[in-house]
C-alpha positions in Angstrom: 0.0 0.0 0.0 1.0 3.6 -0.6 1.3 5.8 2.4 0.6 9.5 2.6 1.4 11.9 5.4 -1.8 13.7 6.3 0.1 16.7 7.7 3.5 18.3 7.3 5.1 21.3 8.8 7.8 23.6 7.4 9.1 26.8 9.0 11.6 29.5 8.1 13.1 32.3 10.2 13.4 35.8 8.6 15.9 38.1 10.3 14.9 41.3 8.5 17.2 44.3 8.2 20.9 44.0 9.0 21.0 47.6 10.1 18.2 49.5 11.8 14.8 48.3 13.0 12.9 46.1 10.5 9.4 47.3 9.7 7.5 44.2 8.9 5.1 44.3 6.0 3.4 41.1 4.8 3.9 37.5 4.1 3.6 36.5 0.5 2.9 32.9 -0.5 3.0 31.3 -3.9 1.4 27.9 -3.4 -1.1 25.5 -4.9 -3.2 23.9 -2.2 -4.1 21.1 -4.6 -7.5 19.5 -4.9 -7.6 18.2 -1.3 -5.0 20.3 0.4 -5.0 23.0 3.0 -2.1 25.3 3.9 -2.3 27.1 7.2 0.2 29.8 8.0 1.3 31.0 11.4 3.9 33.4 12.5 5.8 34.3 15.7 8.0 37.2 16.4 10.7 37.8 19.0 13.5 40.2 19.7 16.2 37.6 18.9 16.3 34.3 17.2 17.1 32.6 20.5 13.9 34.1 22.0 11.7 32.7 19.2 11.5 29.3 20.9 9.4 30.7 23.7 7.3 32.9 21.5 3.8 31.8 20.6 2.6 31.3 17.0 -0.4 33.3 15.9 -2.5 32.6 12.8 -1.8 34.5 9.6 -4.2 32.9 7.2 -5.2 29.8 5.3 -4.9 28.8 1.6 -7.4 28.4 0.0 -9.2 31.0 2.1 -10.4 34.5 2.3 -8.5 36.8 2.5 -6.0 35.4 0.1 -2.3 36.2 0.5 -0.3 38.4 1.0 -1.1 38.3 4.7 -0.4 41.7 6.4 1.8 41.6 9.5 1.1 43.7 12.5 4.2 43.3 14.5 6.5 45.5 16.6 9.5 46.8 14.6 12.8 45.0 14.8 13.4 41.5 16.0 13.1 38.3 13.9 10.1 36.6 12.4 9.4 32.9 12.0 6.8 31.8 9.5 5.4 28.3 9.8 3.3 26.4 7.2 1.2 23.5 8.1 0.1 21.4 5.1 -2.7 19.0 5.4 -4.5 16.8 2.9 -7.8 15.0 3.1 -7.0 12.5 0.3 -4.1 10.6 -1.3 -4.2 12.8 -4.4 -4.2 16.6 -4.6 -1.5 17.4 -2.1 -0.4 21.0 -1.6 2.7 22.3 -3.2 4.6 25.3 -1.9 6.5 27.3 -4.5 7.7 30.2 -2.5 7.2 32.0 0.8 8.5 35.5 1.2 8.3 38.2 3.8 8.1 41.8 2.8 9.8 44.4 5.0 11.3 47.8 4.8 14.5 49.0 6.4 14.6 52.6 7.6 17.5 54.5 6.1 20.2 56.2 8.1 19.0 59.2 10.0 
């Protein structure tokens, strides 16, 4: 028999600006949820990468869903951001495919 994994998780940490306080904008996703797939996105934010582990994930959005991405971020400036994708399928065929996940941010220029 063929096995399929009903749920998978992927995450990525974005560190933002190398200089100055990152102003977080939105999470962009290019993905195909497939015929029977669902992609749930969550994010967590912390001052440092080390502090992320104790931060709590909050929901960003779901694909397919309303609203569609990009998902706006309302976060404090600075720090680092972790985006987590949870992929689930309800059938053996039509699994979700993630093409690209990106985070939009702006870096304030020097004073």
